[in-house]
C-alpha positions in Angstrom: 0.0 0.0 0.0 1.4 3.4 -1.0 1.5 6.2 1.6 0.0 9.6 0.9 1.6 12.7 2.2 -1.3 13.0 4.7 -0.8 9.4 6.0 3.0 10.0 6.3 2.4 13.1 8.3 0.0 11.3 10.6 2.5 8.5 11.2 5.3 11.0 12.0 3.0 12.8 14.4 1.9 9.6 16.1 5.6 8.6 16.5 6.5 12.0 17.9 3.7 11.9 20.4 4.7 8.4 21.5 8.3 9.5 22.0 7.2 12.6 24.0 4.9 10.4 26.2 7.6 7.9 26.8 10.0 10.7 27.8 7.5 12.2 30.2 6.8 8.8 31.7 10.6 8.2 32.1 10.9 11.6 33.8 8.1 10.7 36.2 9.8 7.4 36.9 12.9 9.2 38.0 11.6 11.5 40.6 13.0 11.7 44.2 11.2 13.1 47.2 13.6 13.6 50.2 12.1 14.3 53.6 14.0 15.1 56.8 13.3 16.7 60.1 16.1 19.3 60.2 15.6 23.0 59.5 17.5 24.0 56.4 19.9 26.2 58.4 20.9 23.3 60.7 24.3 21.6 60.0 22.6 18.3 59.0 19.8 20.2 57.1 22.4 22.0 54.9 23.7 18.7 53.8 20.4 17.2 52.8 19.5 20.4 50.9 22.8 20.3 49.1 22.3 16.6 48.1 18.8 17.3 46.6 20.1 20.2 44.6 23.2 18.3 43.5 21.2 15.3 42.2 19.1 17.6 40.1 22.3 19.3 38.8 24.3 16.2 38.0 21.4 14.4 36.4 20.6 17.4 34.1 17.1 17.3 35.4 16.6 13.6 34.6 15.8 13.1 38.3 13.2 15.5 39.5 14.0 16.3 43.1 11.7 17.7 45.8 12.8 18.4 49.4 10.6 18.4 52.5 12.8 19.8 55.4 11.9 20.6 59.0 9.5 17.6 59.5 7.1 19.1 57.0 6.2 15.7 55.7 7.6 13.1 58.2 9.2 13.2 61.6 12.7 11.8 62.3 11.1 8.8 63.9 9.1 8.0 60.8 12.0 8.2 58.3 12.9 4.5 58.4 9.4 3.2 57.6 8.7 6.0 55.1 11.8 5.0 53.0 11.3 1.3 53.5 7.8 1.4 52.2 8.5 3.9 49.4 6.4 6.7 50.9 9.4 8.9 50.2 12.4 7.9 48.1 15.0 9.3 50.5 15.5 10.4 54.1 17.9 10.5 57.0 18.7 7.2 58.8 19.5 8.0 62.5 20.9 5.1 64.5 19.6 6.3 67.8 16.0 6.4 66.4 16.2 3.0 64.5 17.7 0.5 66.9 14.2 -0.9 67.4 14.1 -1.8 63.7 17.8 -2.7 63.5 19.1 -3.7 67.0 22.6 -4.4 65.5 23.1 -0.6 65.2 23.8 -0.5 69.0 27.0 -2.5 68.4 28.9 0.8 67.6 27.0 3.0 70.0 28.7 1.8 73.2 30.0 4.6 75.5 33.7 5.4 75.4 34.1 3.2 72.4 35.8 5.7 70.1 38.6 8.2 71.1 37.1 11.0 68.9 35.3 11.7 65.6 38.5 11.0 63.6 38.7 7.5 65.1 35.0 7.0 64.3 35.6 7.9 60.6 38.6 5.7 60.2 36.6 2.8 61.5 33.7 3.5 59.2 36.1 3.6 56.2 37.8 0.3 57.4 34.6 -1.7 57.2 32.1 -0.5 59.7 30.1 1.3 57.0 29.7 -1.9 55.1 28.3 -3.7 58.2 25.8 -0.9 58.8 24.8 -0.7 55.1 24.2 -4.5 55.0 21.7 -4.2 57.9 19.7 -1.5 56.1 19.8 -3.2 52.7 18.4 -6.4 54.3 15.4 -4.2 55.2 14.9 -2.6 51.8 17.0 0.5 52.2 20.2 1.4 50.3 22.5 3.4 52.6 24.5 5.9 50.5 26.7 7.5 53.1 27.3 7.9 56.9 28.7 10.7 59.0 29.1 12.1 62.4 26.3 13.9 64.2 28.6 15.3 66.8 30.4 14.2 69.9 28.1 13.4 72.8 28.8 15.3 76.1 27.0 16.2 79.3 25.8 19.6 80.3 24.8 20.3 83.9 23.2 23.2 85.8 25.8 23.5 88.5 28.6 20.9 88.3 30.8 18.8 86.1 30.2 15.1 85.6 33.7 13.5 85.2 33.7 10.4 87.4 31.2 7.6 88.2 30.5 9.2 91.6 29.4 12.5 89.9 26.5 10.7 88.2 24.9 9.1 91.2 21.4 10.2 91.7 21.4 12.9 89.0 18.3 13.3 86.9 19.6 13.5 83.3 17.7 13.8 80.1 19.0 11.0 77.9 19.0 10.2 74.1 17.5 6.8 74.1 18.9 3.3 73.5 22.3 2.5 74.8 23.0 6.1 75.7 20.1 6.1 78.1 21.3 2.8 79.6 24.7 4.3 80.0 23.3 6.9 82.3 21.5 4.2 84.3 24.7 2.1 84.6 26.6 5.1 85.8 24.0 5.6 88.6 21.9 8.5 87.2 18.2 8.6 86.7 17.7 8.7 82.9 14.7 10.9 82.0 13.0 10.7 78.6 11.3 13.8 77.2 10.8 15.6 73.9 13.4 18.3 73.1 10.8 21.0 73.3 10.2 20.3 77.0 13.9 20.3 78.1 14.2 24.0 78.8 11.3 24.1 81.1 12.5 20.9 82.8 15.9 22.4 83.5 14.3 25.6 84.9 12.0 23.7 87.2 14.7 21.2 88.3 12.9 18.2 86.8 16.3 17.4 85.2 19.7 18.7 86.3 21.6 17.9 83.1 21.2 16.9 79.4 23.1 14.5 77.2 23.6 16.0 73.7 26.2 17.3 71.3 27.5 20.8 71.3 25.1 22.1 68.7 22.1 20.7 70.6 23.4 22.5 73.7 23.8 25.9 72.1 21.2 25.9 69.3 18.3 24.6 71.4 18.9 27.2 74.2 19.7 24.6 76.8 22.9 26.5 77.6 20.8 29.1 79.3 20.4 26.8 82.3 23.0 24.0 81.8 26.2 26.0 81.7 28.6 23.3 83.0 30.2 21.5 80.1 31.6 18.0 80.8 33.5 17.3 77.5 33.4 13.5 77.7 33.4 12.4 74.0 31.1 9.8 75.5 29.9 8.5 72.1 29.9 9.3 68.4 26.4 9.8 67.2 25.9 8.9 63.5 23.4 9.0 60.7 23.3 8.5 57.0 21.3 9.0 53.9 19.1 6.1 52.9 17.0 5.6 49.7 14.3 3.1 48.9 16.1 0.0 47.5 13.4 -0.7 44.8 13.7 3.0 43.7 17.5 2.7 43.6 17.3 -0.5 41.5 15.0 1.2 39.1 17.6 3.8 38.2 19.9 3.1 35.2 23.5 2.7 36.1 24.5 6.3 35.1 21.9 7.8 37.3 22.9 5.5 40.2 26.4 6.9 39.8 25.0 10.5 39.8 23.1 9.9 43.1 26.1 8.2 44.7 28.4 11.1 43.7 26.0 13.6 45.3 25.9 11.5 48.4 29.7 11.2 48.6 30.0 15.0 48.3 27.3 15.5 50.9 29.1 13.1 53.3 32.3 15.1 53.1 30.4 18.3 53.6 28.7 17.0 56.7 31.9 15.8 58.3 33.5 19.2 57.6 30.6 21.1 59.0 30.4 19.0 62.2 34.1 19.2 62.7 33.9 23.0 62.5 31.1 23.0 65.0 32.7 20.6 67.5 36.3 21.9 67.3 35.9 25.6 66.6 32.4 27.1 66.8 31.1 25.6 70.1 34.4 26.0 72.1 34.5 29.7 71.0 30.9 30.2 72.2 31.6 28.5 75.5 34.7 30.6 76.0 32.9 33.8 75.0 30.1 33.1 77.4 32.4 32.0 80.2 31.0 28.5 80.5 33.0 26.2 82.8 34.4 23.5 80.5 36.2 20.4 81.9 37.5 17.2 80.4 38.1 13.9 82.4 41.6 12.9 83.2 42.9 9.7 81.7 42.2 8.1 85.1 38.7 9.4 85.3 37.9 8.3 81.7 39.3 4.8 82.5 37.0 4.7 85.6 34.0 5.7 83.5 34.8 3.0 80.9 35.2 0.3 83.6 31.8 1.3 85.1 30.0 0.7 81.8 31.6 -2.7 81.2 28.3 -4.5 81.7 27.0 -2.9 78.5 29.9 -4.3 76.6 29.4 -7.8 78.1 25.7 -7.6 77.1 26.6 -6.5 73.6 29.0 -9.4 73.1 26.2 -11.8 73.9 23.5 -10.0 71.8 25.2 -8.9 68.6 26.7 -11.2 65.9 29.0 -8.5 64.7 30.4 -7.4 68.1 33.7 -9.2 67.7 34.3 -7.9 64.1 33.4 -4.3 65.0 35.5 -4.4 68.2 38.5 -5.5 66.2 38.0 -2.8 63.6 37.8 -0.1 66.4 40.9 -1.3 68.1 42.9 -1.5 64.8 42.0 2.1 64.0 42.7 3.4 67.5 
């Protein structure tokens, strides 16, 4: 059958419409909604906003990105389930919030386990990240990076907490999981409450101290009451960026490389920002405000570590990776 000019035009038009429809469908397939609970000006919030913008840039728009910061879509406690089920494609994976879903995360959350943030990062690079990522992947989440949320210290209204005896009977707001059990083993009363209630609790004497990192102490206003800084390096709090595994597997290889590159750049950014806060910004604020800052002596730190030994004994019995992780930590010390 011969084709007329009209028929030929209709065929070309139909083909063009089909290509456009396929392109639109492909663009819709490669959309990414990232939700997190940090304000955009927060150290962690800056990293997630950077990641979203960088994915859009590196993919030349092939991945349409949308960010929902400041708990505008989900809370921090909802991030694991939201990513696992695909409600959102990406969110922050916070170990302290997710030990209920992944108990093995507690294996690297023991008190006085790392010397400092640099020791923590060396251990992550030496294989700890692979162990963490495998736990998430088994639950449908691809972990793209992992970084420090800040060194955990204690902040008291009228004294320093540097030895086991200092903790006895103190009412301290904890952070959950092993960190709360750490307070209990040290002889304190661990109090659980939302961040928004801490200021009033300090003012009324419901709690005498808070466990947090330096940014939490300063940015949340807790420093108004809890001025005594016990610089313990008690634990290294971590989190990473997780994406839905099915969504990740749906991406072609070149777009997976784009997303991973953006995550790698974000990870370096987060480490740099937190290092700046921990080592420069917060100490300057404490000095300018005249806050009493004290660090435990080697003998005091050893006594604290000995006091929490029962937590290590329990972890050795509970976690299949305890031996491997312990060896990694010691090799990088």
